N, C-alpha and C positions, 0 to 999 in steps of 0.2 A: 504495499500500500505505498503509495507516494502521497504526501501532503497535499499538493493541489488536488489528487482524487476526492478529497473528502472536505476541502474547505468549505465549500457551500454548505454542506450538511451541519458542519460545525458550527457557522454562522448563525443558522436556522435553529440549531440547538439552545445557542447563546440568547439569541432573540424571545424564544419560547420561556426559556428561564426568566429573561427579563421583564416577559408582558407579567407574569406570575408575580414576580418582585413588585411590579407597578401597580398591578391591581391591588396588592396586599397595602400598599405605601399609601395610593389615593385614599382607599377606606380607611385607614389608620388601626385598624385593628387586628394585633397581632401581638404575640407573648414573647417575651423577652426573658432571658438566663443570663448567667455571668458563669463561663466555664471555669476549667481547673487552672487554667492561665490568666484568668483575671482579665479576658477581654469576652465582651458582649458577642451574645448570639439571639437571633430572632427565629420566630416561626418562617420569616420569607427566606431567611439562610436556610433553612432545612428544606422548605417545599422546593427552592430553586436547585437544590442538592439532590434531592430527589431526580427530578427531572434530569439533569444534566447526565448523572452516572448511569440513569437507566439507558437513556438514550444513546449515551458511548458505548455502554456494554453491548446494546444492539448493532451500532455501527460497526463497531472494531473489537469483537467478543474476545479477540487474542491479545488486546492490548490492554495491560490492569490500568488502574484509575487511584491516584493520589488526591486526595481532595482535602482542604482545610475541615471539614465536617466527618472526615472518615481516614483520619492520619495516622490512627494506631495499629500502623503496620511496621513489624520489627525490621530494624535494618538489614539484619543476616539474609530476608527475606525481598527487600526492595532494592536491594544492593545487585540483585542478579537479573534486572530488568534491564534490556538493552534498550527499550523504550517505553514510556508510559503516558498517559494522560495526567498533567496537572492543573487542578481546578481549583479556583475560589469562587464559590456560586456566588458572592454578594462581597465584594470588596468595598470596604466602608460601611460596615455595619454602623458603628457609631455617627455617620451621618445620616445612614436611614433614620436612626432613632432620633436625630435629632431636628429632621425635616428639611436637611440644606438641598436633596435631591441630587448631591456629589456622590454616587455609588455607581459600581458598574459588575458586571458579571466577566469573570477572565478563565479562558482555557487557551491551555498551551499544551503542544506535543514535547516531550525532552529526547531524544537521541543521543545516548553514551554522554550524559549528564549536560549537554546542552539544549537550549530552547531551539525548534527546526520550525515552529509554527506557532503563532498565538494570535489570538482573538480577545479585544477588549470591547464589548459592548454596555453602552450606558442607556439604562432603561428609560428615564423621563425625556432624554432627547432622541430616543432610537437612532442614534450614531454610533458606527462600529467602527474601530481601527481592525487592521489584521497586515499579517505578513507572512510569509512563506521565505526561508533561508534562499538567498538566490533569485528569490522573483521580485523581489521590493516591497514596500510598505502603503498601507491605503486607508484611505477614510471614506466611508460609505454613509450617506444618508438616505432619505426617502427619493431625495430630488436626481442625487448621483453620485460619482465615486471619483476620487480624484487620489494620484500617487502624491505621497508626501514624502518633504525631504526638511531635515533639521536643518537649523539657521548655521550657516558657517560664519565665526569670528575668525578674525586675525589679530586683532589687537582690544581687549578688554579696556586697555586705558582710552581707547578712541570710542568705541561703541556700546560699554558700559556692559551689564549684565544682568538678565531678565531672570531673577531668581523665584521658583514655584515655590510657595510655603503653604501650609493647610492653616486653616481657620483656627486650630486647636494649637499651632505651636506658637512658641515665643519667637519672631522671627531674629532676636537677638541669641539666641541659640545656634542658627546655624551663620548668622553672619560675622559672628567672633571664630569660624573657620576659615574665613576669607581674608587673604593680604589685602583687599580692595574692598570693604564693605561699603565706602561711599557711592561707588560706581553702581552698586546694584539699584534695580529698580524690582518692588515686589508683586508677583502675580500670586494672586490669592484664590487656592481651590481644593475642596476635600477630595478624597481618595489616593492612596499612593498611585495606583495603574492612570487616573488622569492626570495626575501632576507628569507622568512619565510620559505620557501621550501628547500632551502639551510640548515637551521639548521636542517630540519627534517631527510634528508639525510645524515646526519654529514659531510656534507664539510664547515659548519661555526657552530660556538658554542653561537653566541648570536647575536642578532640585537635589537637595541634599536630606537624605532620611537619617534621623538618631533614631535609637530606640528599637524594639521588638518589631519585626515581621518577620510572615513566614516564606519559603519559599515560593507558596503559591501565588505570593503577591507580587513576584518580580519575572516569573517567566515568560509568560506571553510579552508583556514592557518589553523586556529584554531584546526579543527576537525584532519587535516592531522599531525600536531603537535603533538596531543595527543595520537592519535593513534600509532606513531614514538616513542614515548617516551620522548617527549618534552611537552613546556607548554608556552601558551602566554597570558600573564596577564597586569593589569595596572601595572603603577610606583609601587603602593602600594602591589604590589605583589597578587593582589585579580584576580581570574579568569574573562575575559570579558565575561559579559552576552550581550543580544540582546533583541531591542523592549521592553526595560523597561522604557524607558523615552522619553520625549517630543522629544527632540534632536536625531536625529542621526550620531551625530559626536563621534568618540571614544576620550577617554582620550589619552593621553600619555602610551604607551605600550611597553612592553621587551618581546623579545622572546628568550626562551632558550630551549638548548639541553639537560640539566643535571637538572633537578627541585631538586633534592636533594644538590645542591650546597648551601653555605649559601649566598643567594643574597641580604637578609637584611643587610649582612657586605659588600657584594661586589658592591653595589651600597651605593652613598654618601648621599641621600637623606633620 
């Protein structure tokens, strides 16, 4: 199975899950709990997860699924997977609960520890970002589809830097990591994947994520960024890899639209 042979089905699966999330969000009738890792989960997360996992299992019964809501798979088992689906059925659960609308459905295909296909679907706008390794990154809405590219910057001192930050994040915690904080313009948006997609389509130049995230938060965004000309790296500027450790928790990471900039000088650490 080649990724391009199933991309439309995967987009449809993400859209169906997104429709379910949207219906629950509009009605405002959902249950919420706090998981053992102290993060929230709602009945919308669970409903979307059920839709995605059932549909992917039918589409590709030979490919295992690793989802945020079903992640208790021993490393000894999943480390043997040459390829698998990596799913976050609702990225931005906090934004969903807060009513901001900034949340998404994430599905990635990972092969040999690297994402090779990714879909990020935004339920409230019905916008879909997707990419396949070697075939580019795209943004699709109800009217059209365009290929997206990140914004090339050659000199941060001349052009400045548009920094994507969360509504729930103290911008100073990120700005203090940069050697040129005065040259930054803040772009505020919720949801880790959505901020990464902002960088991929050139509407922001950088996004720094401090604090816990899971591999399901970054898999699809990483391939979308790479195909758009950007990069998603840990704070030591090494590309993120997947399913190589016991833990599924990501290190702190940075998303950039112009990998050729001297990020080792721009970052203070």
